[in-house]
N, C-alpha and C positions, 0 to 999 in steps of 0.2 A: 499119212506121212507126218513125221514129227516136225514141230515148229522150232527151228534152230534159232537161238538167241545170238545176237551179234555183239552186244555189250554186256560184260559181266562185271558188276561193281557192288559195293556195300550199300545197303538201303536201310540199315538199322539205326538205332539211336545211341547216345553216348553212355547210357546205363547198361549196355549189353556187352558181355564178354565175348560170346561166340554167336555168330548169326549164319544160318545156312541159306544159301541162295535158293529161291523157290523153283528155279528151272534146273533140269538135269540133262538136257540135250544140247550139245554144243558141236561145233566143228573146228577144224584146225585153223580157220581164219578169223575166229572170234577175237574180240578185244577184251583183255582183262585189265581192269583199272584197280590198283591198290593204293589207298590213301596213306598219308603219313600216320605213324603209330598203329599201322595195321599189317596183318599178314593174311595171305590166302593159301589154303591147302586143298588140293584135289584129293578126294576120298572115294574109294571104290572097294566093294567087297570086304568092308571092315578094315581096310588098310589106308593109312595116311601116306599119300604119294608125294607129288611134287609140291614144294613150298615156294611162294613168291613174296618178296618184300615190297616196300612202297615203289610204285612206278606204273607205267603203262606197257602192256605186253600184247603182242600178236601171237596167239597160240599156234605154235608150229611144232613139228615133231622134235626139233632140236631143243626146245626149252621145256618140253614135258617128257623127258626120257623114261621116267619110271612108268608113267601112264602109257606111253607108247609101247613099251615092252609088255605091259600087262594086257593090253587089248589089241596088240599087233596092228598098230596103225601103220599105214603105208608112209613112206618117207617123202612123198610129194603129192601135190594136189590138195583139194579141199575135201576133207574127209570128216563125216559126222562121227561123234562118239557120245556115249552116255556115261556120266559120272556125277558125283556131288561136289559142290564147291562150298567150303566153309571160310568165312571171314572171321579173323580173330582181332578183337579190339585190344591193343596192348597199352592203351593209355591208363594211367592210374585212376582207379575208381574209388572215390572218397566218400566219407560220411555214410559208410555202411554200418548200420546200427546192430548191436548185439546186446544180449542180456541173459542172465541166468534164469532158467525156468523154475527153479526152486531155491530154497534157502541153502546157504553153505553152513554146515555145522562144523564148529571147531572149538577148542578149549582156549579161552582167553589166557594168554601167557603170563600175565601179571598176577592174577588172583586164581588161576586154574578154574575159571567159571565157564560153563558151557554157554556159547553164544551162537545165534543164528543170524546170518546177514545175507543180503543179496547184492549183486553188482551189475552194472550196465555201462555201456559206453559206445564208442565208434571205432571203426577200423577202415583202413584203405588197402585195396588189393590191386595187383597188377599181374597180368599174364607174363610169365617168364619163359615157359617152354610150351609152345602151342601144340606140338604133337602129343606130349604127355597129357595135357589137359583134355585134348580132343579124344584121346583113346580111353582115359580113365573115367571121365565124367559124362561127356556128351552122349555117346552111344547113338540112340535114334532120336535124340532131341533136336528140334530145329533151332531153338533159341536158348541160350544160357545167360540170363540176366542176373542182377544183384539179388533179387528175391530168391531165385532158384539156387544161387551159390550159398546164401545164408541157410536156406533149407537143407541143402546137401551137407554143409559142414556143421549144422546145428548140433547133432548128436556128439560128435567128437569134440566140438568146441566147448559145449557145456561140461562134458566130463573133464577135459583138460583144464579149463579155466577154474572150476571149483577146486580141483586138486591143487593146482598151482597157487591159487590165492591162499588156501589154508596152509600150504607149506611156507609161503613167503611170510605170513603172519607169525608162524611158529619160529621159523629160523631167525628172523630179525627181532623177535620179541616185541612186536608192535602192539601197543595198548589199543583197546577198542575205541577209546575216545581220542586217539591220535591218528586214526586211519586216514582222515581227510588230509593230514599233513604229508602223507606218504603216497598220494595218488600218482605222482610222477614216478616214484620208485616202482609201484605196482605196474604201471604202464610199460616201463622199460623192461622189467624182468619178465612180464608175461609175453611181450613181443619176442624176446630172445628165446623163450621156451616154446612158443607156438610156431615160430618161423619155419623150423624143419618140418613140422607136420603139414603145413600148407605147401611147402616146396615139393613134397612127395607127389603132389598133384599138378606140379608145374606152375603154381601160383606163388608170387612173392608177397609176403606180408610187409608192406611198406611202413605202415604205422598202426599202432594199437593203443587206444586210450581207454583208461578206466575213469569215467567222469562222475559216477555216483556209486556210493556204497550205502545200501539201505540197512539201517539198524533197526532192531526190533522194538521201536518205540511203542508204548502201550502195553507191552508184556509186563505182567506184575513182577516177575522175578528180575527182569532187566531193569525196571524202574527202581526197585530196591537197591540193586547194585549201583545204579547211577547216582542215587541219592547218597549212598555211603561214600562213594568216590568224591563227589563234590563237597560233601560236608567235611571230609578229611582235609581236603586242600583249603577249604574256607577256614577251618580251625587253625591251620598252620599260618595262613595269611594274617588272620586276626592276631595271633600270638606275636608275629613279627612286627605288626603295627604297634601293639602295646609296648613292645620292647623299644622300638624307635622313639615313641612318645616319652617313655621313662628316661631314656638317654638324653633327650632334648631338655626335659625338666631338670635333670641333674646338672647338665651344662649351664642352664639358665641360673640355677641356684648358686652354682660355683662362681659364675660371673658376678652375680649379685653380691656375694660375700666379698669378692675381690674389690668391687667398686666401693662397697661400704667401708672396707678397711682402708682403702686409699683416701676416702673422704675424711675418715677419723684421723688418719695420720697427717693429712693436710691441715686439719683443724688444730691439732697439737702444735704444729709448726707456727701457725699464725698466732696462737695464744701463748707461745713461748715456754712450753714444757714438753717433757718426753714421756714415753710410755711408762718407764720406771717411776718417774715422779708421779704420774697419774695413779699407778698402783699404790704408791706410798700414801697419797691423799685418801684413797679408798679405804686403806687399812686404818688410817688415823680416824677417819669418820666413823668407821665401824666400832673402833675402840671407844670413841666418845659416847656412843649410844649405850654402852654397858655401864649403867649407873649403879651406885650402891657399893657397900663394902664387899658384898658377896661376889662381885665381878672384878675384884681387884687383880686376881691372878690372870684373868683373861685380858684385862687391860695391859698388864705387864708384857704378856706374850705379844700383843698387838704392837706395843712400843718396839719390841725387838724386831718384828717384821718391818716396821717403818724404817728402822735404822738400817736393815739389810737391803731393803728394796730401793729406797729413795736416795741412798748415799748421803750427801750433805744435807739435802732437804729432809731426809729421814731423821738425821741427828737434830736438826732444828725443831722439827715437829715433835720428835721424841721428848725433847726438853720441855716443851710446852705441855705435853700430855703427862709427863711425870708430875708436874705441878697440879694438873687437873685431877689426876688420880689421887694425889695427896689430899687435895681439898675434898674430894668425894668421899674418901674413906675416913676422913677425920684425923689422919696421921700428921705428925709433926714433920718438920724438915728433915730430921734424922731418919725417919721412916722413908721419906721420899728419896733420901740419898742412898738407902740400902737397895733400891730397886735395880740399879745397874748391875749389882752383884748377881741378883737372880737372873737378870737378862744374860749375863755372861755365862751362867751355868746352863742356860737353855740351849738345845741343839741349834746349830747354825741354820739359818733360813736360806732358801734359794735366792740367788742374785739374778737380776734381770738387766739386759742391755738398755742403756738410757736412750739409744737411738731407735732400735727396732723392737725392743721388748722381748727378745729371745732369752731363754734361760741360759745363764752362764755356767760354765764348768767351775768348780771351786778353784780360786786363785787365778782365774783367767785374766790376762792383761788385755786381750782383744776379744771382740765378739766373733764367734765362729760363723755367724750368719752374714753380718754386714761388714766386719772388720774394724769397727769403731773402737778406739782405745777405751779402756775402762778404768775406774777408780781414779779419775782425774781429780785432783784437789780443787775444791770450789774456791774461787777468788774471795779474798777478805780485805777489809779496810786496813791500811797500813797504820792508821792513826789510833783506832780504837779496837781493831781485831774483829769487827762485825763480819759475819759470813754473808756474802751477797747471795740472794736467791734468784735474782733476775737481772737483766741488763739495766744499766743506768749510768749516769755521769757523776753522781755524788752519793756519799754514804748516807743512808736514811737515818743513822743513829747520831753521828757527830757532825754531819754536814761537810766533811772533808771531801775534796775532789778525789775520785777513784783513780788508782794508779794506772789502770788500763786505758784511762782517757787522757792521761798526761802525754 
C-alpha cells in the first residue's frame, strides 16, 4: 500500500530553478505549501496541469480541476492519486558566469587587421513562464539548477555571443584598444539581442554583463600592431609638446623685448633725450670714426643723416662735424662751406619721431604711431640766438636768463 504524504512543499536551495518533489503519491486531503517567489505545477503523463502560486492549499477536487478530469477523481472524500509535483523558483538567479569557449575572429575596423579575442562575464536569469520552461527543458530531470541551465544554453549562447560581439565591433567601428571603454555598450546590446532567445524557453534575461575582453597579448603579429599604434600616438603627443614649448619660448622672447624696450624708453626720459636724438648721436659718432680724406664723402652723408634724424640737435651736431671734417681733410673754410650744397643734393633721409622713434612719412606734421607733433622749432636764446639742446634756466653761451623761465 502506497505511503501518502500529507505535506507537499519545496525542499531545494536558492540556486535551483526547478525542483521535483521526490514523492508522487498524494491524496485529496494533502497540504500544499508554496512559498513567496515560487510556483507549483502538477505534472502527469507529460502534461503540465494545475498551477499554484504562493500560499497554503488543501488539495481538493475543486482546486485541481485539470488533474481531477485527467484521473477521474471523485468529487468527495479522501481519494489517493499518483502524479508529479514540480516547484519553480521564480527569484532572480544572479552571478551566473559565462564565457566564450574559443576566440572570436574579426577584422579590426580601424586598420583592417585580423584580431582574435575572448570574452567573459556574468548574467542573471529569472523564470518568467513556468509551464514553457518545464515542458521545453526539464523533461525527466528532477532538478534544474544554475549549472544545468548554463550547460543547456551553452551551445546557443556561445554561437550568439560570438556573432553579436563581432557585429557590434564592426557596426560601431570600435578600436581594439578602446574595447574596455565600451563594456557597458557591449553589455546592453548583447542583453537586448539575447533576451528573445532566452524568452523562447520561458526565462527572462534580467541582466547581462561583459566584464572581461581577452586580447591576444603575446601574439607576435598583435604585438607589432600594438607597438605601431602606440608609437604613432606617442609621436603625435611629442610633436604637440614641442609645439607648445616653442610657443612658450616665443611668448617669453616677445615679453623680454617689450620689457627691454620699455626700460630703454624710460632711460631716455630720465636722461632727457628722445629716440630720434639718440639715432642722431649714433650717426654722428659713426661719422667721426671715418678719419682721413678718403672718408670725406661718407662723413658728408653722415652729416646729412644727422640733420634729418635729430632735427635741431642734428643741425648743431652737423655744424660741429663740418668743422671736424674740414680739419680732417685739410680743406679750408671755403671747402667746408661747400659741404651743405652736397648735402642738399643728396637724397632725403628718413625722418623719425622724437617721441617713439617711428619712421615718419615725408612732410608729416604728426607721428602716425603716437600722435606727437613733429618739426617743432627748438627754443633759442633771445639775446644771442643760441639754440638750446636741453632744459635749463640760463643761456650757456651769454648767460642771459632763458625766455621760457621768465
